[in-house]
C-alpha positions as CSV (number, residue, x, y, z in Angstrom):
1,X,4.2,69.3,-65.8
2,X,5.2,66.5,-63.5
3,X,8.6,66.3,-65.0
4,X,9.1,70.1,-64.5
5,X,8.1,69.8,-60.8
6,X,10.5,66.8,-60.4
7,X,13.3,68.8,-61.9
8,X,12.7,71.7,-59.7
9,X,12.7,69.5,-56.6
10,X,15.9,67.8,-57.7
11,X,17.4,71.2,-58.3
12,X,16.4,72.3,-54.8
13,X,18.0,69.2,-53.3
14,X,21.3,69.8,-55.1
15,X,21.0,73.4,-54.0
16,X,20.7,72.4,-50.3
17,X,23.6,70.0,-50.6
18,X,25.7,72.7,-52.3
19,X,24.9,75.3,-49.7
20,X,26.0,73.0,-46.9
21,X,28.8,71.1,-48.7
22,X,31.4,72.2,-46.1
23,X,29.4,70.5,-43.3
24,X,29.1,67.3,-45.4
25,X,32.8,67.2,-46.1
26,X,33.7,68.1,-42.5
27,X,31.5,65.4,-41.0
28,X,32.7,62.8,-43.4
29,X,36.3,63.7,-42.9
30,X,35.9,63.5,-39.1
31,X,34.3,60.0,-39.4
32,X,37.0,58.7,-41.6
33,X,39.8,60.1,-39.4
34,X,38.1,58.6,-36.3
35,X,37.9,55.2,-38.1
36,X,41.6,55.4,-39.0
37,X,42.6,56.2,-35.4
38,X,40.5,53.4,-33.9
39,X,41.4,50.8,-36.5
40,X,45.1,51.5,-36.8
41,X,46.1,52.7,-33.3
42,X,43.5,51.6,-30.8
43,X,42.1,48.2,-31.7
44,X,44.5,45.3,-31.2
45,X,45.0,42.9,-34.2
46,X,43.4,39.5,-33.7
47,X,44.9,36.4,-35.4
48,X,43.3,33.2,-36.3
49,X,44.8,29.7,-36.6
50,X,43.2,26.4,-37.3
51,X,43.8,22.7,-37.1
52,X,41.9,20.1,-39.1
53,X,40.8,16.6,-37.9
54,X,39.4,13.6,-39.8
55,X,36.8,11.4,-38.3
56,X,36.7,7.8,-39.6
57,X,34.4,5.0,-38.6
58,X,34.7,1.4,-39.6
59,X,32.8,-1.5,-38.0
60,X,35.5,-3.9,-39.2
61,X,39.0,-2.5,-39.3
62,X,40.1,-5.2,-41.8
63,X,37.6,-4.2,-44.5
64,X,37.1,-1.3,-46.9
65,X,35.0,1.5,-45.6
66,X,31.3,1.1,-46.7
67,X,28.6,3.7,-47.3
68,X,27.2,3.0,-43.8
69,X,30.6,3.6,-42.3
70,X,30.8,6.9,-44.2
71,X,27.4,8.0,-43.0
72,X,28.2,7.1,-39.4
73,X,31.5,9.0,-39.6
74,X,29.6,12.1,-40.7
75,X,27.1,11.7,-37.8
76,X,30.0,11.4,-35.4
77,X,31.4,14.7,-36.6
78,X,28.4,16.4,-35.0
79,X,28.9,14.6,-31.7
80,X,32.7,15.2,-31.7
81,X,32.2,18.9,-32.4
82,X,30.1,19.2,-29.2
83,X,32.8,17.3,-27.2
84,X,35.5,19.6,-28.4
85,X,33.5,22.6,-27.1
86,X,32.8,20.9,-23.7
87,X,34.1,22.2,-20.4
88,X,36.2,19.1,-19.7
89,X,38.3,19.7,-22.9
90,X,38.7,23.4,-22.0
91,X,39.8,22.6,-18.5
92,X,42.4,20.1,-19.7
93,X,43.8,22.6,-22.3
94,X,44.0,25.3,-19.6
95,X,45.8,22.9,-17.3
96,X,48.2,21.8,-20.0
97,X,49.1,25.3,-21.2
98,X,48.9,26.9,-17.8
99,X,46.8,29.8,-19.2
100,X,45.4,32.5,-16.9
101,X,41.9,32.2,-18.4
102,X,38.6,30.9,-17.3
103,X,36.9,28.1,-19.3
104,X,34.4,30.6,-20.7
105,X,37.1,32.9,-21.8
106,X,38.9,30.1,-23.6
107,X,35.7,28.9,-25.2
108,X,35.1,32.4,-26.6
109,X,38.4,32.1,-28.5
110,X,37.5,28.6,-30.0
111,X,35.1,27.9,-32.8
112,X,34.4,24.4,-34.2
113,X,33.0,23.8,-37.6
114,X,32.5,20.8,-39.9
115,X,33.1,20.8,-43.6
116,X,29.8,20.1,-45.3
117,X,29.2,16.5,-46.4
118,X,32.6,15.4,-45.1
119,X,34.1,13.8,-42.0
120,X,36.3,16.8,-41.4
121,X,36.3,19.0,-38.3
122,X,38.0,22.4,-38.3
123,X,39.1,23.9,-35.0
124,X,39.7,27.7,-35.2
125,X,41.2,29.8,-32.4
126,X,41.5,33.6,-32.4
127,X,43.9,35.4,-30.2
128,X,46.0,38.6,-30.1
129,X,49.1,36.4,-30.0
130,X,49.4,34.4,-33.3
131,X,51.8,31.9,-31.7
132,X,49.4,31.3,-28.8
133,X,46.4,30.9,-31.2
134,X,48.3,28.1,-33.0
135,X,49.3,26.5,-29.8
136,X,45.8,26.5,-28.4
137,X,44.4,25.0,-31.6
138,X,46.9,22.2,-31.6
139,X,46.5,21.5,-27.9
140,X,42.7,21.3,-28.3
141,X,43.2,18.8,-31.1
142,X,45.5,16.6,-29.1
143,X,43.5,16.8,-25.9
144,X,40.3,15.9,-27.8
145,X,42.0,13.0,-29.6
146,X,43.0,11.7,-26.2
147,X,39.7,12.3,-24.5
148,X,37.6,10.7,-27.3
149,X,39.4,7.4,-26.8
150,X,38.1,7.2,-23.2
151,X,34.7,8.7,-23.9
152,X,33.9,6.7,-27.1
153,X,36.3,3.8,-26.5
154,X,37.5,4.2,-30.1
155,X,40.6,5.6,-31.8
156,X,39.1,7.1,-35.0
157,X,40.4,10.7,-35.1
158,X,43.5,11.7,-37.0
159,X,45.1,15.1,-37.7
160,X,45.1,16.3,-41.2
161,X,46.6,19.8,-40.7
162,X,48.3,21.1,-37.6
163,X,47.8,24.8,-36.8
164,X,50.6,27.3,-37.6
165,X,51.1,30.8,-36.4
166,X,49.4,33.2,-38.9
167,X,51.2,36.2,-40.3
168,X,48.3,38.4,-40.9
169,X,45.4,39.3,-38.6
170,X,41.8,38.5,-39.4
171,X,40.5,41.6,-37.7
172,X,40.0,44.5,-37.5
173,X,39.5,44.9,-41.2
174,X,41.0,48.4,-41.3
175,X,40.1,49.4,-44.8
176,X,36.6,48.1,-44.5
177,X,36.2,50.1,-41.3
178,X,37.4,53.3,-42.9
179,X,35.1,52.7,-46.0
180,X,32.1,52.1,-43.7
181,X,32.9,55.2,-41.7
182,X,33.1,57.3,-44.9
183,X,29.7,56.1,-46.1
184,X,28.1,56.6,-42.8
185,X,29.6,60.1,-42.6
186,X,28.1,61.0,-45.9
187,X,24.7,59.5,-45.0
188,X,24.5,61.2,-41.6
189,X,25.7,64.6,-42.9
190,X,23.3,64.5,-45.8
191,X,20.4,63.5,-43.5
192,X,21.3,66.4,-41.2
193,X,21.3,68.8,-44.1
194,X,17.7,67.8,-44.9
195,X,16.6,68.1,-41.3
196,X,18.1,71.6,-41.0
197,X,16.5,72.7,-44.2
198,X,13.2,71.3,-43.1
199,X,13.4,73.1,-39.7
200,X,14.5,76.4,-41.4
201,X,11.2,78.3,-42.1
202,X,12.8,81.7,-42.9
203,X,12.1,83.3,-46.2
204,X,15.3,84.2,-48.0
205,X,14.4,84.7,-51.7
206,X,11.4,85.7,-53.8
207,X,11.2,82.0,-54.9
208,X,10.6,81.0,-51.2
209,X,7.6,83.4,-51.1
210,X,6.1,81.8,-54.3
211,X,6.7,78.3,-53.0
212,X,5.4,78.7,-49.5
213,X,2.5,81.2,-50.1
214,X,1.6,80.3,-53.6
215,X,1.5,84.0,-54.5
216,X,3.1,85.7,-57.6
217,X,5.9,88.2,-57.0
218,X,4.9,91.7,-58.0
219,X,8.2,93.3,-57.1
220,X,11.2,93.1,-54.8
221,X,12.5,95.8,-52.4
222,X,16.3,96.1,-52.7
223,X,18.6,96.1,-49.7
224,X,19.7,99.8,-49.4
225,X,22.8,98.9,-47.5
226,X,24.0,96.6,-50.3
227,X,23.0,99.2,-52.9
228,X,25.2,101.9,-51.2
229,X,28.2,99.6,-51.2
230,X,27.5,98.6,-54.8
231,X,27.1,94.9,-54.1
């Protein structure tokens, strides 16, 4: 009995979706088209370029690096990462490149990360101009290497990779945006179908009478207008 009721409910659900399939298709299509327009024609592409630095620490420059030196280097990475994001570094980069930006605006373009369990720092810069993104990343690296000498009185940072202008943007992810819009379009339209059906209390078929009133159907009165037209 439970299986029969479940099948009936499932059949009703498919019936509701089938009845309003045009609305589902229309809303999904509109959502996908909107995502295509926004992603391909409105949003500006953003490029990311990165430079990589190596931090080394040796108490005695004439000896081989020890485990303590390695541990200290990894600890310095945390300190150096904060220095890179400092206002003094941003101000020097702005002055050097003559950029029409505030220090906060420049900081939003820059992200600093460390490679886990290493002495490597990666400086990433995002900008709508790929060449400028690479230029900022390299300038931040050079300014930091210069500043750290005066701040820490050591010269223990070297460049592993310089930043180059990327060919492909990192965002927007156009196809992902379109796919998400399609899924959301289906979900919203299907949800709206259920809401409309829930709010619709009109009785349209004998089955509706049985379901809502729990009474058996004795007979049905035909529509005389339809009977005259032969439909």
